[in-house]
One Martini backbone bead per residue (centre of mass of N, CA, C, O) as a GRO file, in nm:
protein
   97
    1MET     BB    1   0.059   0.067  -0.020
    2ARG     BB    2   0.302   0.254  -0.011
    3LEU     BB    3   0.366   0.232  -0.315
    4VAL     BB    4   0.104   0.365  -0.415
    5LYS     BB    5   0.132   0.633  -0.264
    6ARG     BB    6   0.401   0.715  -0.396
    7LEU     BB    7   0.302   0.710  -0.691
    8VAL     BB    8   0.092   0.925  -0.657
    9VAL     BB    9   0.284   1.154  -0.569
   10VAL     BB   10   0.467   1.146  -0.818
   11LEU     BB   11   0.251   1.193  -1.034
   12THR     BB   12   0.148   1.462  -0.926
   13SER     BB   13   0.422   1.611  -0.948
   14VAL     BB   14   0.458   1.569  -1.252
   15MET     BB   15   0.196   1.713  -1.336
   16ILE     BB   16   0.255   1.989  -1.216
   17LEU     BB   17   0.521   2.039  -1.366
   18GLY     BB   18   0.399   2.018  -1.651
   19VAL     BB   19   0.202   2.254  -1.630
   20ILE     BB   20   0.410   2.469  -1.570
   21VAL     BB   21   0.575   2.441  -1.829
   22ILE     BB   22   0.346   2.491  -2.033
   23ILE     BB   23   0.277   2.775  -1.935
   24GLY     BB   24   0.559   2.892  -1.974
   25LEU     BB   25   0.577   2.844  -2.282
   26LEU     BB   26   0.327   3.004  -2.361
   27VAL     BB   27   0.411   3.279  -2.249
   28THR     BB   28   0.681   3.309  -2.410
   29GLN     BB   29   0.555   3.272  -2.700
   30ILE     BB   30   0.337   3.499  -2.693
   31ALA     BB   31   0.532   3.742  -2.605
   32ARG     BB   32   0.671   3.707  -2.865
   33THR     BB   33   0.797   3.910  -3.113
   34PRO     BB   34   0.835   3.972  -3.420
   35GLY     BB   35   1.039   4.062  -3.652
   36PRO     BB   36   1.122   4.265  -3.876
   37ILE     BB   37   1.066   4.361  -4.203
   38GLY     BB   38   1.276   4.362  -4.466
   39LEU     BB   39   1.277   4.654  -4.666
   40PRO     BB   40   1.276   4.848  -4.911
   41ASP     BB   41   1.236   5.181  -4.964
   42THR     BB   42   1.209   5.117  -5.284
   43VAL     BB   43   0.974   5.046  -5.563
   44SER     BB   44   1.009   5.058  -5.909
   45LEU     BB   45   0.800   5.074  -6.155
   46PRO     BB   46   0.735   5.052  -6.457
   47GLU     BB   47   0.611   5.200  -6.712
   48GLY     BB   48   0.262   5.150  -6.675
   49ALA     BB   49   0.263   4.987  -6.420
   50ARG     BB   50   0.028   4.791  -6.224
   51ALA     BB   51  -0.055   4.677  -5.924
   52GLN     BB   52  -0.215   4.377  -5.795
   53ALA     BB   53   0.029   4.220  -5.639
   54VAL     BB   54   0.200   4.134  -5.328
   55THR     BB   55   0.510   3.949  -5.252
   56LEU     BB   56   0.689   3.799  -4.986
   57SER     BB   57   1.023   3.704  -4.953
   58ARG     BB   58   1.337   3.650  -4.855
   59ASP     BB   59   1.467   3.782  -5.153
   60TRP     BB   60   1.182   3.898  -5.248
   61VAL     BB   61   0.978   4.112  -5.452
   62ILE     BB   62   0.654   4.044  -5.569
   63VAL     BB   63   0.494   4.162  -5.874
   64LEU     BB   64   0.171   4.185  -5.991
   65THR     BB   65   0.031   4.279  -6.289
   66GLU     BB   66  -0.220   4.377  -6.502
   67ASP     BB   67  -0.032   4.276  -6.767
   68GLN     BB   68   0.072   3.986  -6.695
   69SER     BB   69   0.322   4.032  -6.484
   70MET     BB   70   0.638   3.951  -6.322
   71LEU     BB   71   0.812   4.112  -6.060
   72LEU     BB   72   1.158   4.098  -5.948
   73PHE     BB   73   1.277   4.207  -5.644
   74ASP     BB   74   1.517   4.308  -5.452
   75ARG     BB   75   1.504   4.324  -5.108
   76ARG     BB   76   1.754   4.515  -5.046
   77SER     BB   77   1.755   4.730  -5.305
   78GLY     BB   78   1.493   4.730  -5.521
   79ALA     BB   79   1.576   4.593  -5.773
   80LEU     BB   80   1.526   4.486  -6.084
   81SER     BB   81   1.569   4.146  -6.193
   82HIS     BB   82   1.282   4.038  -6.305
   83ARG     BB   83   1.076   3.950  -6.599
   84LEU     BB   84   0.749   3.794  -6.637
   85ASP     BB   85   0.545   3.646  -6.866
   86LEU     BB   86   0.192   3.529  -6.820
   87THR     BB   87   0.010   3.493  -7.080
   88GLY     BB   88   0.117   3.185  -7.160
   89ALA     BB   89   0.050   3.034  -6.872
   90ALA     BB   90  -0.247   3.045  -6.921
   91PRO     BB   91  -0.514   2.860  -6.951
   92GLU     BB   92  -0.759   2.782  -7.137
   93ASN     BB   93  -1.104   2.802  -7.171
   94THR     BB   94  -1.285   2.485  -7.243
   95ALA     BB   95  -1.557   2.529  -7.150
   96THR     BB   96  -1.893   2.437  -7.178
   97ASP     BB   97  -2.239   2.547  -7.170
   0.00000   0.00000   0.00000
């Protein structure tokens, strides 16, 4: 009977310590604020281009334009690195009514 009593005390202690650790981890993770996003000071779109959507990645700022092109800007400098034409990439709608 003493063995069972000791096991219950040990189990209760372990459970209490586990709850304290979980609460402590939750508090430290929730209180942590994410770091600032590093963005270039300016991103200059080519003449006549209008942004439709902007996506941020680790190394690039990706801008989708209304004329169906994708502009890849370097995230550190803001310089235009690549321009991709997406007009040929979209499949035609072949559904019939």
